[in-house]
TIMI-376482 format. One record per residue (C-alpha): x, y, z; residue number from 1; chain. Coordinates in Angstrom, 2 decimals. Layout:
X; Y; Z; NUM; A;
...
***
This chain:
-26.04; -24.10; -4.26; 1; A;
-22.08; -24.81; -3.05; 2; A;
-20.50; -21.46; -2.70; 3; A;
-16.54; -20.84; -3.42; 4; A;
-14.23; -21.23; -0.72; 5; A;
-14.07; -18.16; 1.61; 6; A;
-10.90; -16.18; 0.68; 7; A;
-8.26; -14.46; 3.07; 8; A;
-7.22; -10.39; 2.40; 9; A;
-4.71; -8.35; 3.96; 10; A;
-6.05; -5.08; 4.60; 11; A;
-4.35; -1.74; 4.38; 12; A;
-1.75; -1.33; 6.59; 13; A;
-2.57; 1.42; 9.49; 14; A;
0.49; 2.18; 10.68; 15; A;
3.71; 4.30; 9.45; 16; A;
7.05; 2.09; 9.14; 17; A;
10.41; 2.82; 7.61; 18; A;
10.82; 1.75; 4.65; 19; A;
12.58; -0.94; 4.61; 20; A;
10.38; -2.66; 7.32; 21; A;
7.38; -2.07; 5.12; 22; A;
9.48; -3.84; 2.29; 23; A;
10.53; -6.39; 4.56; 24; A;
6.88; -6.96; 5.53; 25; A;
5.52; -7.41; 2.01; 26; A;
8.05; -9.57; 1.55; 27; A;
7.23; -12.29; 3.77; 28; A;
3.42; -11.36; 2.63; 29; A;
4.40; -12.53; -0.52; 30; A;
4.95; -15.91; 0.86; 31; A;
2.10; -15.65; 3.12; 32; A;
-1.64; -17.66; 2.14; 33; A;
-3.44; -14.78; 1.89; 34; A;
-5.87; -14.44; -1.49; 35; A;
-5.96; -10.63; -1.39; 36; A;
-3.53; -7.59; -0.60; 37; A;
-4.37; -4.26; -0.33; 38; A;
-1.44; -1.75; -0.48; 39; A;
-1.37; 2.01; -0.08; 40; A;
-1.45; 4.59; 2.01; 41; A;
-5.57; 5.11; 3.79; 42; A;
-4.37; 6.76; 6.86; 43; A;
-2.34; 9.79; 6.24; 44; A;
-0.99; 12.10; 3.26; 45; A;
1.92; 13.13; 5.11; 46; A;
3.59; 9.39; 5.46; 47; A;
5.76; 9.37; 2.30; 48; A;
8.19; 6.49; 3.14; 49; A;
6.60; 4.68; 0.28; 50; A;
5.49; 6.82; -2.69; 51; A;
2.90; 5.48; -5.25; 52; A;
5.69; 4.36; -7.26; 53; A;
6.73; 2.15; -4.30; 54; A;
3.52; 0.84; -3.80; 55; A;
3.12; 0.00; -7.84; 56; A;
6.07; -1.40; -7.56; 57; A;
5.42; -3.71; -4.28; 58; A;
2.04; -4.56; -5.68; 59; A;
3.35; -6.22; -8.66; 60; A;
6.16; -8.29; -6.79; 61; A;
2.83; -9.58; -5.00; 62; A;
1.02; -10.05; -8.60; 63; A;
3.82; -11.72; -9.74; 64; A;
3.61; -14.15; -6.11; 65; A;
-0.46; -15.06; -7.33; 66; A;
-1.75; -12.55; -4.85; 67; A;
-4.54; -10.52; -6.10; 68; A;
-3.51; -6.49; -5.48; 69; A;
-6.13; -3.95; -4.45; 70; A;
-4.84; -0.28; -4.32; 71; A;
-5.98; 1.63; -1.24; 72; A;
-7.62; 5.09; -1.88; 73; A;
-7.00; 8.02; 1.32; 74; A;
-9.69; 8.17; 3.58; 75; A;
-9.30; 12.13; 4.26; 76; A;
-8.88; 13.72; 0.65; 77; A;
-7.64; 17.20; 1.91; 78; A;
-5.58; 18.54; -0.99; 79; A;
-5.26; 18.65; -4.84; 80; A;
-1.98; 16.61; -4.30; 81; A;
-4.51; 14.17; -2.60; 82; A;
-6.46; 14.37; -5.43; 83; A;
-3.67; 14.01; -8.06; 84; A;
-2.49; 11.07; -6.63; 85; A;
-6.21; 9.60; -6.16; 86; A;
-6.71; 10.39; -10.29; 87; A;
-3.06; 8.03; -10.78; 88; A;
-4.77; 5.18; -8.62; 89; A;
-8.15; 5.58; -10.74; 90; A;
-6.09; 5.75; -13.96; 91; A;
-4.18; 2.39; -13.78; 92; A;
-5.50; -0.63; -14.94; 93; A;
-3.28; -2.97; -13.66; 94; A;
-4.86; -3.48; -9.81; 95; A;
-8.31; -3.11; -8.81; 96; A;
-8.85; 0.07; -6.49; 97; A;
-10.65; 0.31; -2.63; 98; A;
-12.33; 3.50; -2.69; 99; A;
-12.63; 5.19; 1.04; 100; A;
-14.07; 8.46; 0.07; 101; A;
-16.91; 9.38; -1.85; 102; A;
-14.48; 11.47; -4.17; 103; A;
-12.60; 8.08; -5.32; 104; A;
-15.82; 6.96; -6.12; 105; A;
-16.74; 10.05; -7.87; 106; A;
-13.16; 9.88; -9.84; 107; A;
-13.27; 5.55; -10.53; 108; A;
-16.83; 6.11; -11.87; 109; A;
-16.05; 9.07; -14.29; 110; A;
-12.80; 6.60; -15.42; 111; A;
-15.15; 4.24; -15.96; 112; A;
-14.19; 1.68; -13.59; 113; A;
-16.47; -0.97; -13.05; 114; A;
-14.16; -3.62; -10.64; 115; A;
-13.89; -1.12; -7.71; 116; A;
-14.34; -1.80; -4.06; 117; A;
-16.70; -0.17; -2.03; 118; A;
-14.25; 0.43; 1.15; 119; A;
-15.55; 0.04; 4.73; 120; A;
-15.64; 4.08; 5.83; 121; A;
-18.01; 4.58; 2.73; 122; A;
-20.90; 4.06; 5.56; 123; A;
-23.04; 1.85; 3.26; 124; A;
-26.28; 0.68; 6.23; 125; A;
-28.87; 0.74; 3.95; 126; A;
-29.46; -1.15; 0.35; 127; A;
-30.53; 2.13; -1.53; 128; A;
-26.59; 3.32; -0.66; 129; A;
-25.08; -0.46; -1.63; 130; A;
-27.45; -0.35; -5.57; 131; A;
-26.07; 3.30; -6.01; 132; A;
-22.77; 2.29; -5.81; 133; A;
-23.28; -1.07; -7.59; 134; A;
-24.73; 1.20; -10.51; 135; A;
-21.06; 3.04; -10.13; 136; A;
-19.07; 0.12; -10.70; 137; A;
-18.37; -1.34; -7.12; 138; A;
-18.41; -5.10; -7.28; 139; A;
-17.29; -6.14; -3.75; 140; A;
-18.52; -4.34; -0.21; 141; A;
-16.39; -4.07; 2.54; 142; A;
-18.93; -3.90; 5.56; 143; A;
-18.47; -1.47; 8.29; 144; A;
-17.17; -3.35; 11.51; 145; A;
-19.64; -1.51; 13.33; 146; A;
-22.90; -3.17; 11.60; 147; A;
-24.05; -6.29; 13.45; 148; A;
-24.51; -9.48; 11.69; 149; A;
-28.49; -9.46; 11.91; 150; A;
-28.26; -6.01; 9.99; 151; A;
-25.83; -6.73; 7.64; 152; A;
-27.76; -9.78; 6.70; 153; A;
-31.13; -8.17; 6.17; 154; A;
-28.95; -5.42; 3.98; 155; A;
-27.97; -7.87; 1.88; 156; A;
-31.22; -9.97; 1.99; 157; A;
-32.33; -6.66; -0.17; 158; A;
-29.36; -6.08; -1.92; 159; A;
-29.68; -6.24; -5.95; 160; A;
-27.35; -7.30; -7.35; 161; A;
-25.91; -9.20; -3.69; 162; A;
-22.18; -7.85; -4.44; 163; A;
-19.27; -9.72; -3.03; 164; A;
-19.14; -9.47; 0.79; 165; A;
-15.80; -8.81; 2.64; 166; A;
-15.88; -8.63; 6.10; 167; A;
-12.95; -7.44; 8.91; 168; A;
-12.31; -10.70; 10.91; 169; A;
-9.09; -9.21; 12.73; 170; A;
-7.41; -6.54; 14.27; 171; A;
-7.68; -3.06; 15.64; 172; A;
-10.69; -1.59; 14.59; 173; A;
-10.75; 2.09; 12.93; 174; A;
-12.94; 3.63; 14.90; 175; A;
-12.53; 7.58; 13.35; 176; A;
-10.58; 9.89; 11.18; 177; A;
-10.39; 13.39; 11.88; 178; A;
-8.65; 16.10; 10.17; 179; A;
-6.15; 17.07; 13.43; 180; A;
-3.52; 14.60; 14.49; 181; A;
-3.84; 12.79; 17.53; 182; A;
-0.23; 11.95; 17.80; 183; A;
1.33; 15.36; 17.17; 184; A;
-0.93; 16.97; 19.77; 185; A;
0.45; 14.44; 21.86; 186; A;
3.91; 15.99; 21.51; 187; A;
2.40; 19.24; 21.51; 188; A;
3.20; 19.92; 17.47; 189; A;
1.07; 21.10; 15.05; 190; A;
-0.17; 18.53; 12.18; 191; A;
1.70; 20.04; 9.45; 192; A;
4.87; 20.07; 11.05; 193; A;
4.42; 16.93; 13.07; 194; A;
7.65; 15.31; 12.93; 195; A;
7.16; 12.05; 11.41; 196; A;
6.00; 11.05; 15.10; 197; A;
4.22; 8.35; 14.35; 198; A;
7.47; 6.33; 13.08; 199; A;
8.05; 6.12; 16.57; 200; A;
4.87; 4.06; 17.07; 201; A;
5.00; 1.03; 15.36; 202; A;
0.93; -0.03; 16.49; 203; A;
0.06; 3.15; 17.72; 204; A;
-0.34; 4.89; 21.08; 205; A;
-2.16; 3.26; 23.20; 206; A;
-4.55; 5.26; 25.36; 207; A;
-6.07; 3.91; 28.97; 208; A;
-8.58; 4.98; 31.51; 209; A;
-7.64; 5.94; 34.96; 210; A;
-8.25; 3.01; 35.96; 211; A;
-5.55; 1.34; 33.76; 212; A;
-7.47; -0.36; 31.35; 213; A;
-6.87; -0.27; 27.54; 214; A;
-9.71; 2.00; 25.91; 215; A;
-8.57; 4.01; 22.66; 216; A;
-5.38; 3.58; 20.70; 217; A;
-4.34; 6.37; 18.85; 218; A;
-2.55; 6.35; 15.60; 219; A;
-2.04; 9.73; 13.23; 220; A;
-5.56; 11.07; 12.76; 221; A;
-6.94; 7.35; 13.07; 222; A;
-8.49; 6.30; 16.38; 223; A;
-8.47; 2.71; 16.70; 224; A;
-9.82; 0.19; 19.23; 225; A;
-7.39; -0.97; 21.96; 226; A;
-8.77; -4.51; 21.85; 227; A;
-8.25; -6.67; 19.02; 228; A;
-11.16; -7.81; 16.99; 229; A;
-11.43; -10.99; 16.31; 230; A;
-14.24; -13.22; 14.46; 231; A;
-12.31; -16.43; 14.61; 232; A;
-14.65; -18.06; 16.86; 233; A;
-17.60; -16.63; 15.15; 234; A;
-16.26; -18.84; 11.72; 235; A;
-19.44; -20.92; 11.04; 236; A;
-21.82; -17.78; 11.38; 237; A;
-19.66; -15.96; 9.15; 238; A;
-20.11; -18.64; 6.89; 239; A;
-23.75; -19.26; 7.27; 240; A;
-24.17; -15.41; 6.55; 241; A;
-22.61; -15.63; 3.08; 242; A;
-19.34; -13.75; 3.86; 243; A;
-17.00; -14.21; 1.03; 244; A;
-13.68; -12.48; 2.22; 245; A;
-12.44; -12.41; 5.51; 246; A;
-10.23; -8.96; 5.88; 247; A;
-6.99; -9.32; 8.51; 248; A;
-5.76; -6.17; 9.12; 249; A;
-1.94; -5.64; 9.99; 250; A;
0.13; -6.13; 13.03; 251; A;
3.80; -5.69; 13.77; 252; A;
4.83; -8.58; 15.02; 253; A;
2.80; -12.59; 14.56; 254; A;
1.21; -11.14; 11.35; 255; A;
2.33; -14.83; 9.55; 256; A;
1.25; -17.11; 12.56; 257; A;
-2.05; -15.01; 12.12; 258; A;
-2.83; -15.46; 8.97; 259; A;
-1.42; -19.44; 9.03; 260; A;
-3.99; -19.92; 11.73; 261; A;
-7.16; -18.28; 9.79; 262; A;
-5.94; -19.96; 6.97; 263; A;
-6.54; -23.51; 8.50; 264; A;
-9.57; -22.62; 10.40; 265; A;
-11.01; -21.70; 6.66; 266; A;
-9.92; -24.55; 5.02; 267; A;
-11.59; -26.42; 7.57; 268; A;
-7.99; -28.17; 9.39; 269; A;
-8.59; -26.48; 12.45; 270; A;
-11.56; -25.93; 14.80; 271; A;
-12.67; -22.13; 14.62; 272; A;
-12.89; -22.16; 18.63; 273; A;
-9.36; -24.21; 18.45; 274; A;
-8.12; -21.67; 16.10; 275; A;
-9.35; -18.51; 18.59; 276; A;
-7.44; -20.31; 21.32; 277; A;
-4.08; -20.11; 19.42; 278; A;
-4.14; -16.50; 18.41; 279; A;
-4.68; -15.10; 21.89; 280; A;
-0.81; -15.64; 22.47; 281; A;
-0.52; -13.47; 19.12; 282; A;
-3.18; -10.63; 20.01; 283; A;
-1.14; -7.28; 21.55; 284; A;
-4.24; -6.80; 23.70; 285; A;
-7.25; -8.62; 24.43; 286; A;
-9.75; -10.07; 22.16; 287; A;
-13.50; -8.50; 21.64; 288; A;
-16.17; -9.16; 18.67; 289; A;
-19.22; -7.15; 20.19; 290; A;
-20.51; -5.24; 16.94; 291; A;
-20.67; -8.18; 15.40; 292; A;
-22.86; -10.14; 18.16; 293; A;
-25.18; -6.13; 17.99; 294; A;
-23.08; -5.77; 22.03; 295; A;
-20.78; -2.87; 22.99; 296; A;
-18.04; -3.32; 20.46; 297; A;
-15.61; -3.41; 23.44; 298; A;
-17.28; -6.85; 24.76; 299; A;
-16.19; -10.40; 23.86; 300; A;
-19.37; -12.11; 23.09; 301; A;
-19.28; -15.89; 23.22; 302; A;
-22.73; -17.18; 21.88; 303; A;
-24.20; -20.21; 23.62; 304; A;
***
């Protein structure tokens, strides 16, 4: 049986940019060769350059351009106002929703939604959990980036029904979330009076070891990998495991070139190794792919 062509999805924006910069970014994405676009604030509820009504306006523009639009929920729900926004997201019927925490799962199930997406932060690592989410209405599963190829394949082999599978294939990986804000702490500020310092850093604050090596990236309440996860060279293995959608995470520069290169590789117009080599010039840090190979995430593993 021939599988449908692999799709490309632009994952939720992880950074805090000025309003116009964000609108300009998505205006460009409307013309980019991606199939799906995730929108909304998933990292920090204090980020208000774009509010839900603005995200819905952007969503309509992208939908009119032929994109599948998904609204992403917050990873950490901490207040009644967060819940209020979540309920609004769940109750609208124009766009699918990515659930990034169990509160979102419960709200979507209560609303009778049968079309939502199980986000990577739901931490699905066994078939029973995946089956439960499917029973509650999930139709696509975004694989946690730290789950290696072999355990993912075993989990999917046991899954009934098998959901559509999305895998992060490019970008700085979100590794952890905290109720505390590391960017505020960096400036000796409290989270609730952070002065929105994240606006000063288009791609977070790099953290280095004492030896000067890139280690982590601080992005408000989120800790990211310093290196850029890039599975372009592993594209044949992704196809072999039946991955349906490749998730690309936004960055401030050269996103168009990254998307175009993935598109050409997925469509067979560019060999995966050559595509990976091309993206080296556009990555803000060195590449890694260790998690996929069952190695330390920071490593870049080249299969023999």
